[in-house]
Short mmCIF file of the C-alpha atoms (twelve columns), coordinates in Angstrom:
data_MODEL
# 
_entry.id   MODEL 
# 
loop_
_atom_site.group_PDB 
_atom_site.id 
_atom_site.type_symbol 
_atom_site.label_atom_id 
_atom_site.label_alt_id 
_atom_site.label_comp_id 
_atom_site.label_asym_id 
_atom_site.label_seq_id 
_atom_site.Cartn_x 
_atom_site.Cartn_y 
_atom_site.Cartn_z 
_atom_site.pdbx_PDB_model_num 
ATOM 1   C CA . MET A 1   43.046 22.652 71.342 1 
ATOM 2   C CA . ALA A 2   45.825 20.379 73.059 1 
ATOM 3   C CA . TYR A 3   46.294 18.312 69.631 1 
ATOM 4   C CA . LEU A 4   47.387 21.724 67.749 1 
ATOM 5   C CA . LEU A 5   49.611 22.435 70.213 1 
ATOM 6   C CA . PHE A 6   51.208 19.455 70.843 1 
ATOM 7   C CA . VAL A 7   51.223 19.519 66.751 1 
ATOM 8   C CA . LEU A 8   53.268 22.778 66.801 1 
ATOM 9   C CA . ILE A 9   55.618 21.788 70.024 1 
ATOM 10  C CA . MET A 10  56.335 18.738 67.232 1 
ATOM 11  C CA . LEU A 11  56.813 21.247 64.080 1 
ATOM 12  C CA . SER A 12  59.202 23.524 66.320 1 
ATOM 13  C CA . ILE A 13  61.467 20.869 67.352 1 
ATOM 14  C CA . MET A 14  61.305 18.970 64.248 1 
ATOM 15  C CA . TYR A 15  62.632 22.345 62.680 1 
ATOM 16  C CA . TYR A 16  64.632 23.323 65.737 1 
ATOM 17  C CA . VAL A 17  66.420 19.393 64.117 1 
ATOM 18  C CA . TYR A 18  66.239 19.947 60.925 1 
ATOM 19  C CA . GLU A 19  68.437 23.999 61.423 1 
ATOM 20  C CA . SER A 20  71.039 22.529 64.013 1 
ATOM 21  C CA . ILE A 21  71.737 19.505 62.934 1 
ATOM 22  C CA . ILE A 22  70.615 17.761 59.218 1 
ATOM 23  C CA . LEU A 23  71.048 21.669 57.783 1 
ATOM 24  C CA . PRO A 24  75.091 22.623 58.057 1 
ATOM 25  C CA . SER A 25  75.774 18.703 57.536 1 
ATOM 26  C CA . ILE A 26  73.710 18.932 53.889 1 
ATOM 27  C CA . ARG A 27  75.470 22.403 53.695 1 
ATOM 28  C CA . LEU A 28  78.953 20.664 54.096 1 
ATOM 29  C CA . ARG A 29  77.589 17.917 51.232 1 
ATOM 30  C CA . ILE A 30  76.932 21.096 49.392 1 
ATOM 31  C CA . ARG A 31  79.937 22.709 49.870 1 
ATOM 32  C CA . TYR A 32  82.455 20.221 48.670 1 
ATOM 33  C CA . LYS A 33  80.445 19.476 45.703 1 
ATOM 34  C CA . ILE A 34  81.074 22.913 44.576 1 
ATOM 35  C CA . PHE A 35  84.626 22.394 45.549 1 
ATOM 36  C CA . GLU A 36  85.125 19.036 43.893 1 
ATOM 37  C CA . LEU A 37  83.456 21.407 40.044 1 
ATOM 38  C CA . ARG A 38  85.492 24.555 41.179 1 
ATOM 39  C CA . ASP A 39  88.673 21.881 40.996 1 
ATOM 40  C CA . LYS A 40  87.184 20.546 37.737 1 
ATOM 41  C CA . LEU A 41  86.626 23.885 36.160 1 
ATOM 42  C CA . ARG A 42  90.704 24.236 37.069 1 
ATOM 43  C CA . LEU A 43  91.720 21.401 35.482 1 
ATOM 44  C CA . LEU A 44  89.783 21.382 32.435 1 
ATOM 45  C CA . LYS A 45  91.769 25.095 32.044 1 
ATOM 46  C CA . ILE A 46  94.650 22.888 32.661 1 
ATOM 47  C CA . GLU A 47  94.158 20.551 30.255 1 
ATOM 48  C CA . LYS A 48  91.947 22.454 27.246 1 
ATOM 49  C CA . ALA A 49  93.403 25.862 27.738 1 
ATOM 50  C CA . ASN A 50  93.462 27.129 23.846 1 
ATOM 51  C CA . GLU A 51  89.725 25.779 23.861 1 
ATOM 52  C CA . LEU A 52  88.448 27.464 27.625 1 
ATOM 53  C CA . ASP A 53  89.356 31.059 27.562 1 
ATOM 54  C CA . ASP A 54  90.332 32.909 30.259 1 
ATOM 55  C CA . LEU A 55  87.026 35.286 30.250 1 
ATOM 56  C CA . THR A 56  84.624 32.452 30.284 1 
ATOM 57  C CA . PHE A 57  87.011 30.464 32.802 1 
ATOM 58  C CA . LYS A 58  87.267 33.583 35.417 1 
ATOM 59  C CA . TYR A 59  83.337 34.000 34.930 1 
ATOM 60  C CA . CYS A 60  82.930 30.598 35.900 1 
ATOM 61  C CA . GLN A 61  85.189 30.537 38.973 1 
ATOM 62  C CA . GLU A 62  83.833 33.396 40.439 1 
ATOM 63  C CA . SER A 63  80.176 32.000 40.323 1 
ATOM 64  C CA . LEU A 64  81.379 29.050 41.787 1 
ATOM 65  C CA . ASN A 65  82.839 31.181 44.231 1 
ATOM 66  C CA . MET A 66  79.377 33.771 44.919 1 
ATOM 67  C CA . LEU A 67  77.917 30.258 46.044 1 
ATOM 68  C CA . LEU A 68  80.661 28.576 48.602 1 
ATOM 69  C CA . ALA A 69  80.492 32.490 49.682 1 
ATOM 70  C CA . PHE A 70  76.586 32.823 50.166 1 
ATOM 71  C CA . LEU A 71  75.564 28.938 50.392 1 
ATOM 72  C CA . HIS A 72  73.477 29.575 54.069 1 
ATOM 73  C CA . ARG A 73  72.009 32.143 52.787 1 
ATOM 74  C CA . TYR A 74  71.046 31.653 49.951 1 
ATOM 75  C CA . ASP A 75  67.091 30.254 49.815 1 
ATOM 76  C CA . LEU A 76  63.597 30.574 48.187 1 
ATOM 77  C CA . SER A 77  63.490 34.260 49.104 1 
ATOM 78  C CA . SER A 78  66.842 34.579 47.588 1 
ATOM 79  C CA . PHE A 79  65.164 33.812 44.240 1 
ATOM 80  C CA . VAL A 80  62.518 36.602 44.400 1 
ATOM 81  C CA . GLU A 81  64.827 39.416 45.681 1 
ATOM 82  C CA . ALA A 82  67.046 38.787 43.016 1 
ATOM 83  C CA . GLU A 83  64.709 38.515 40.445 1 
ATOM 84  C CA . ARG A 84  63.342 41.975 41.579 1 
ATOM 85  C CA . PHE A 85  65.998 44.061 42.816 1 
ATOM 86  C CA . LEU A 86  67.959 42.802 38.796 1 
ATOM 87  C CA . ARG A 87  64.439 43.739 37.113 1 
ATOM 88  C CA . ARG A 88  64.841 47.675 39.130 1 
ATOM 89  C CA . ASN A 89  68.267 47.592 37.527 1 
ATOM 90  C CA . PRO A 90  68.867 48.012 33.838 1 
ATOM 91  C CA . THR A 91  71.933 48.256 33.457 1 
ATOM 92  C CA . LEU A 92  73.421 45.796 36.347 1 
ATOM 93  C CA . TYR A 93  70.372 43.169 34.103 1 
ATOM 94  C CA . LYS A 94  72.473 44.274 31.179 1 
ATOM 95  C CA . ARG A 95  75.626 42.985 32.561 1 
ATOM 96  C CA . VAL A 96  74.721 40.255 34.612 1 
ATOM 97  C CA . LEU A 97  73.353 39.291 30.644 1 
ATOM 98  C CA . LYS A 98  76.480 39.395 28.918 1 
ATOM 99  C CA . ARG A 99  78.575 37.581 31.254 1 
ATOM 100 C CA . ARG A 100 75.343 35.310 31.481 1 
ATOM 101 C CA . GLU A 101 76.206 34.460 27.402 1 
ATOM 102 C CA . VAL A 102 80.022 34.356 27.269 1 
ATOM 103 C CA . LEU A 103 78.701 31.511 30.003 1 
ATOM 104 C CA . GLU A 104 76.035 29.592 27.119 1 
ATOM 105 C CA . ASN A 105 78.521 30.636 24.564 1 
ATOM 106 C CA . CYS A 106 81.227 28.384 25.366 1 
ATOM 107 C CA . LYS A 107 81.621 25.100 22.958 1 
ATOM 108 C CA . LEU A 108 83.914 23.066 25.557 1 
ATOM 109 C CA . GLU A 109 81.178 20.123 26.813 1 
ATOM 110 C CA . GLU A 110 82.569 19.198 29.856 1 
ATOM 111 C CA . PHE A 111 82.095 23.498 31.169 1 
ATOM 112 C CA . GLN A 112 78.647 22.753 29.923 1 
ATOM 113 C CA . GLN A 113 78.084 19.528 32.161 1 
ATOM 114 C CA . ILE A 114 80.388 21.993 35.297 1 
ATOM 115 C CA . ARG A 115 78.100 24.540 35.126 1 
ATOM 116 C CA . ASN A 116 75.382 22.678 34.427 1 
ATOM 117 C CA . GLU A 117 75.902 20.824 37.723 1 
ATOM 118 C CA . TYR A 118 76.419 23.718 39.286 1 
ATOM 119 C CA . LEU A 119 73.582 24.892 38.925 1 
ATOM 120 C CA . MET A 120 71.829 22.167 39.640 1 
ATOM 121 C CA . THR A 121 74.445 22.546 42.934 1 
ATOM 122 C CA . ALA A 122 72.765 25.673 43.335 1 
ATOM 123 C CA . ILE A 123 68.962 24.954 43.647 1 
ATOM 124 C CA . TRP A 124 69.305 21.746 45.807 1 
ATOM 125 C CA . ALA A 125 71.656 24.598 48.560 1 
ATOM 126 C CA . SER A 126 68.063 26.864 48.471 1 
ATOM 127 C CA . ALA A 127 65.739 23.551 48.776 1 
ATOM 128 C CA . ALA A 128 67.934 23.156 51.693 1 
ATOM 129 C CA . ASN A 129 67.827 26.524 53.102 1 
ATOM 130 C CA . SER A 130 63.845 26.351 52.213 1 
ATOM 131 C CA . PHE A 131 62.695 23.132 52.879 1 
ATOM 132 C CA . PHE A 132 59.600 23.611 55.040 1 
ATOM 133 C CA . LEU A 133 58.899 26.004 53.063 1 
ATOM 134 C CA . ILE A 134 58.832 24.011 50.302 1 
ATOM 135 C CA . MET A 135 57.388 21.514 51.950 1 
ATOM 136 C CA . THR A 136 54.014 24.222 52.821 1 
ATOM 137 C CA . ILE A 137 54.414 24.949 48.860 1 
ATOM 138 C CA . ALA A 138 55.333 21.965 46.620 1 
ATOM 139 C CA . PRO A 139 51.619 20.751 46.622 1 
ATOM 140 C CA . ILE A 140 50.058 23.457 45.097 1 
ATOM 141 C CA . ALA A 141 52.811 24.701 42.666 1 
ATOM 142 C CA . LEU A 142 52.622 20.484 41.639 1 
ATOM 143 C CA . ALA A 143 48.498 21.252 41.197 1 
ATOM 144 C CA . PHE A 144 49.170 24.308 39.535 1 
ATOM 145 C CA . LYS A 145 52.105 24.244 37.412 1 
ATOM 146 C CA . GLY A 146 54.682 21.041 38.079 1 
ATOM 147 C CA . MET A 147 58.008 20.589 39.113 1 
ATOM 148 C CA . LYS A 148 59.837 20.821 36.019 1 
ATOM 149 C CA . TYR A 149 58.392 24.855 35.812 1 
ATOM 150 C CA . PHE A 150 59.599 25.339 38.581 1 
ATOM 151 C CA . VAL A 151 62.832 23.889 38.057 1 
ATOM 152 C CA . ASP A 152 63.644 25.740 35.221 1 
ATOM 153 C CA . LYS A 153 62.657 29.000 36.934 1 
ATOM 154 C CA . ALA A 154 65.213 28.252 39.500 1 
ATOM 155 C CA . LYS A 155 67.345 27.609 37.487 1 
ATOM 156 C CA . ASN A 156 67.215 30.773 35.247 1 
ATOM 157 C CA . ILE A 157 67.762 33.538 38.583 1 
ATOM 158 C CA . THR A 158 70.385 30.561 40.217 1 
ATOM 159 C CA . ASP A 159 71.972 31.519 36.537 1 
ATOM 160 C CA . GLU A 160 71.551 35.207 36.069 1 
ATOM 161 C CA . LEU A 161 72.290 35.658 40.480 1 
ATOM 162 C CA . PHE A 162 75.598 34.170 40.314 1 
ATOM 163 C CA . SER A 163 76.574 36.002 37.284 1 
ATOM 164 C CA . ILE A 164 76.523 39.258 39.164 1 
ATOM 165 C CA . PRO A 165 80.364 40.655 38.953 1 
ATOM 166 C CA . GLU A 166 81.787 39.317 41.591 1 
ATOM 167 C CA . ARG A 167 82.907 42.814 43.189 1 
ATOM 168 C CA . GLU A 168 79.847 44.441 43.143 1 
ATOM 169 C CA . SER A 169 78.904 40.872 45.597 1 
ATOM 170 C CA . GLU A 170 77.822 43.654 47.945 1 
ATOM 171 C CA . LEU A 171 74.597 43.623 46.221 1 
ATOM 172 C CA . LEU A 172 74.373 39.256 46.478 1 
ATOM 173 C CA . LYS A 173 74.991 40.189 50.168 1 
ATOM 174 C CA . GLN A 174 72.326 43.078 49.974 1 
ATOM 175 C CA . ILE A 175 69.842 40.487 47.892 1 
ATOM 176 C CA . CYS A 176 70.520 37.541 50.192 1 
ATOM 177 C CA . ILE A 177 70.288 39.359 53.573 1 
ATOM 178 C CA . GLY A 178 67.349 41.539 52.566 1 
# 
């Protein structure tokens, strides 16, 4: 019993240290990465204005801005809630899929690199925000499906979540807060 109490106290201390010291530094690094990606996107729009249409640029920039706004709330539970929410709202889901299609259909390789980087950055943000949960789930996930399955699933949901129109970001707040 004493060992169990000791382990629980140590886990509590580790959680406190992670949440109050380590995680804010990770989030700041991720925030700077998102700023960098947004700057790359804007530079790409300036350099290749004829090849990158305004709608594609707008959608991607909105996605980056929403990721910045919800960085601290974005975790694994947001993945689950977003997927449920979008499936229950077919009209919104259709709009999300149309926006996603616009982003996917851009032929510029540099744009797709930026988009891929921002999706992976969002996944890393979610992993950082859900670190202790991931530590308990990871062994089970690896045993059953493999990590690639979960990364692909997370990338897909992230793409949908941040394809919600910026003017409807209140919906995203509801999803991320619960």
